N, CA and C of each residue as an Amber inpcrd file, in Angstrom:
protein
   222
 -47.7920000 -78.9170000  17.7040000 -45.7510000 -79.1700000  16.5940000
 -46.6250000 -79.1980000  15.4350000 -47.6970000 -79.1480000  14.3420000
 -46.9780000 -78.2720000  13.4010000 -47.5370000 -79.3700000  12.3090000
 -46.5140000 -79.5710000  11.0620000 -47.7230000 -80.0750000  10.2880000
 -46.4540000 -81.2080000  10.1200000 -47.2980000 -82.7020000   9.5900000
 -46.0710000 -83.3620000   9.5920000 -46.8750000 -84.6690000   8.2390000
 -46.0560000 -85.0470000   7.2640000 -46.5470000 -86.2340000   6.1930000
 -46.5670000 -87.6340000   6.9820000 -47.3200000 -88.3840000   6.9430000
 -47.5910000 -89.7380000   7.4190000 -47.9070000 -91.2270000   6.6640000
 -47.4950000 -91.9910000   6.3410000 -47.7020000 -93.1240000   5.4480000
 -48.1130000 -93.9420000   7.0110000 -49.5640000 -94.2430000   6.7500000
 -50.5900000 -95.2540000   7.0250000 -51.4030000 -96.0870000   6.0450000
 -51.7600000 -96.9060000   6.7690000 -52.7460000 -98.1320000   5.5920000
 -53.6970000 -97.9900000   4.1500000 -53.9120000 -96.3760000   4.7420000
 -54.9160000 -95.9480000   3.8380000 -53.7790000 -94.9240000   2.4810000
 -52.4530000 -94.6880000   2.9170000 -52.1610000 -94.0300000   2.0690000
 -50.7230000 -93.2040000   2.6350000 -50.4440000 -92.0040000   2.2760000
 -49.4680000 -90.9660000   2.7540000 -50.8270000 -89.5900000   2.6290000
 -50.7410000 -89.5180000   4.2760000 -51.7210000 -87.7600000   4.6000000
 -50.7630000 -86.9710000   4.9630000 -51.2270000 -85.3070000   4.7960000
 -50.8160000 -84.6610000   5.2930000 -51.4280000 -84.6790000   6.7730000
 -50.5760000 -84.3030000   7.9930000 -51.7570000 -84.1280000   9.2070000
 -51.0160000 -82.3520000   9.9860000 -52.1470000 -82.8990000  10.7930000
 -51.5680000 -81.2680000  11.1460000 -50.9370000 -82.5630000  13.2460000
 -50.6200000 -82.1060000  13.6370000 -49.5620000 -83.0180000  14.8970000
 -49.6120000 -81.8200000  16.5480000 -50.7370000 -82.4580000  16.9240000
 -50.8390000 -81.6890000  18.2070000 -50.5410000 -82.4040000  19.0830000
 -50.0200000 -82.1370000  20.4890000 -50.3170000 -82.8550000  21.6050000
 -50.2730000 -82.3340000  22.6510000 -50.8820000 -83.1680000  23.6550000
 -51.0220000 -83.0360000  24.8580000 -51.2170000 -83.1940000  25.9400000
 -50.5950000 -82.0540000  26.7340000 -49.3660000 -82.4370000  28.2240000
 -50.0590000 -81.3830000  29.2620000 -50.6930000 -82.4420000  30.1750000
 -50.3000000 -81.1510000  31.9430000 -48.7230000 -81.1650000  31.8150000
 -49.0790000 -79.6850000  32.8840000 -46.9350000 -79.0170000  33.2800000
 -47.9300000 -79.8340000  34.5320000 -45.9540000 -80.2550000  34.7240000
 -45.9930000 -81.3620000  36.2010000 -46.7990000 -82.9530000  35.9260000
 -46.9820000 -83.0970000  34.7400000 -47.3110000 -84.5420000  34.6020000
 -46.3320000 -85.2330000  33.8470000 -46.4800000 -86.2780000  33.7080000
 -45.4780000 -87.3840000  32.7190000 -46.4510000 -88.5920000  31.5820000
 -47.8270000 -87.7210000  31.8410000 -48.9010000 -88.4870000  30.8430000
 -48.8650000 -87.1710000  29.5810000 -48.4410000 -87.5990000  28.5190000
 -49.4360000 -87.1750000  27.6520000 -50.1420000 -87.3990000  26.2490000
 -51.2460000 -87.2420000  25.5470000 -51.5540000 -87.8030000  24.0330000
 -50.7390000 -87.0570000  23.3630000 -50.6270000 -88.1070000  21.8270000
 -50.2930000 -86.9940000  20.4350000 -51.4680000 -87.4380000  19.8620000
 -52.0580000 -86.0060000  19.1750000 -52.6940000 -86.9590000  18.0270000
 -52.0020000 -86.4660000  16.1490000 -52.2880000 -87.2570000  15.2190000
 -51.9470000 -86.7050000  13.6970000 -52.9630000 -86.3530000  13.7060000
 -53.1050000 -85.2630000  12.9590000 -55.0310000 -85.1790000  12.2950000
 -54.6630000 -84.6970000  10.9080000 -55.9090000 -85.6160000   9.9450000
 -55.8210000 -85.6860000   8.5820000 -55.9000000 -83.7760000   7.8030000
 -55.4240000 -83.2760000   6.6360000 -56.0320000 -82.3320000   6.5110000
 -57.4330000 -82.8350000   5.8290000 -56.9310000 -83.6070000   4.5490000
 -57.1540000 -84.0920000   4.0410000 -59.0280000 -84.4700000   4.6040000
 -58.6800000 -85.0670000   5.0300000 -60.2390000 -85.9040000   6.1850000
 -60.3880000 -84.0640000   7.2610000 -60.2680000 -83.5610000   6.9030000
 -61.7920000 -82.3230000   7.8180000 -60.5260000 -82.9120000   9.1390000
 -59.5740000 -83.0110000   9.2740000 -58.5950000 -83.2530000  10.5400000
 -59.4570000 -84.4820000  10.9290000 -59.7410000 -85.4710000  11.0890000
 -59.8560000 -87.1130000  12.0310000 -58.2450000 -87.2910000  12.0780000
 -58.6710000 -87.4480000  13.5780000 -57.3890000 -87.8890000  13.8820000
 -57.5120000 -89.1470000  13.3160000 -56.1870000 -90.1040000  12.1980000
 -55.9710000 -91.0230000  12.1150000 -54.8220000 -91.7000000  12.8450000
 -54.2140000 -90.8610000  13.4350000 -53.1020000 -91.7920000  14.5510000
 -53.1080000 -90.5960000  15.3700000 -52.4370000 -92.0530000  16.5570000
 -52.9310000 -91.4440000  17.4600000 -51.9510000 -92.1790000  19.2100000
 -51.1590000 -91.2900000  19.6290000 -49.9560000 -92.1010000  20.6400000
 -50.3290000 -91.5050000  22.0450000 -49.9450000 -92.5330000  22.8300000
 -50.2760000 -92.2120000  24.5270000 -49.1580000 -92.2690000  25.2030000
 -48.3730000 -91.9070000  26.2470000 -47.7710000 -92.1510000  26.7520000
 -48.4490000 -92.4360000  28.4280000 -47.6390000 -92.7890000  29.2830000
 -48.4350000 -93.0080000  30.6620000 -47.7230000 -92.4750000  31.6850000
 -47.4730000 -92.3970000  33.1930000 -46.7370000 -92.2880000  33.6240000
 -45.7150000 -92.2970000  33.8350000 -45.1710000 -93.9920000  33.3740000
 -43.9980000 -95.2660000  33.1990000 -43.9660000 -94.9120000  32.5350000
 -43.4590000 -93.6560000  31.1350000 -43.2990000 -93.6440000  29.6570000
 -43.4040000 -94.8390000  28.4690000 -44.3380000 -96.0360000  29.3780000
 -45.8530000 -96.3160000  27.6950000 -46.2350000 -95.7500000  27.7140000
 -45.5760000 -96.5650000  26.0080000 -46.3010000 -95.7400000  24.7560000
 -47.8700000 -96.9970000  23.6300000 -48.9150000 -95.9370000  24.0790000
 -50.0450000 -97.1420000  23.4300000 -50.1170000 -95.8990000  21.6360000
 -49.9830000 -96.6050000  20.4220000 -50.3080000 -96.4530000  19.3300000
 -51.2050000 -96.6920000  18.9790000 -52.0810000 -95.8650000  18.5470000
 -53.5690000 -96.6750000  17.8220000 -53.3820000 -95.7330000  16.2020000
 -53.6910000 -96.4650000  14.9570000 -53.0050000 -96.2780000  14.0770000
 -54.4020000 -96.9260000  12.7690000 -54.9380000 -95.3930000  11.8750000
 -55.7570000 -95.0460000  10.6540000 -55.7790000 -97.4130000  10.0320000
 -56.7920000 -97.6610000  10.1570000 -56.3170000 -99.4680000   8.9140000
 -57.2880000 -99.2350000   8.2990000 -58.4410000 -98.6990000   8.0480000
 -59.6590000 -98.1880000   6.8090000 -60.0810000 -97.1620000   6.9640000
 -61.0260000 -96.6370000   5.9360000 -61.3760000 -95.3140000   6.0290000
 -62.5330000 -96.1620000   4.6380000 -64.3210000 -94.9610000   5.6460000
 -65.3740000 -95.1330000   4.7270000 -66.1080000 -93.7060000   5.2150000
 -66.4720000 -93.6640000   4.2370000 -67.2760000 -92.6960000   3.8390000
 -66.1010000 -90.4070000   3.8460000 -65.2760000 -91.2440000   3.1910000
 -64.1270000 -90.0360000   2.6190000 -63.8320000 -90.3300000   1.7400000
 -63.4230000 -89.7780000   0.5140000 -62.9070000 -90.2050000  -0.7030000
 -61.6460000 -89.6990000  -0.7020000 -60.6870000 -90.2840000  -0.9210000
 -59.0640000 -89.2310000  -0.5250000 -59.1670000 -89.4000000  -2.6610000
 -58.0650000 -88.4650000  -2.3090000 -57.7380000 -87.8780000  -4.1120000
 -56.6330000 -88.9970000  -4.8540000 -56.5540000 -89.8270000  -5.3470000
 -55.8990000 -91.2170000  -6.3740000 -55.9690000 -92.2830000  -5.3480000
 -57.0840000 -92.3310000  -5.0440000 -56.8290000 -93.3250000  -3.6290000
 -58.1850000 -94.9330000  -3.7840000 -57.1350000 -95.4530000  -3.6910000
 -58.0110000 -96.4540000  -3.7930000 -58.4580000 -97.5520000  -2.6000000
 -57.8550000 -97.1290000  -1.1330000 -58.0360000 -97.3610000  -0.6050000
 -58.6830000 -97.7340000   0.7150000 -59.8940000 -96.4150000  -0.1400000
 -60.8910000 -95.3060000   0.9280000 -62.6630000 -95.7940000  -0.2540000
 -63.2780000 -95.7500000   1.0790000 -64.7000000 -95.5170000   0.2250000
 -65.2580000 -95.2440000   0.2320000 -66.5090000 -93.7940000  -0.6260000
 -67.9640000 -93.2580000   0.1410000 -68.6150000 -93.4020000   0.6050000
């Protein structure tokens, strides 16, 4: 779907937004993958066949050091 800046608990991230949707089905999954984290998914949103939305968002990070960020740990 393109690029999008996303505000997260670990900071503002430049992400690539990707949607997975099978034709003829109501369910879909949207992934926001952070450019500066080697495209690690930092937000995932699913919509089921009844329209209910479930969202998962990154809250902590280890193993990466973000530029000018104190929320991550090496």
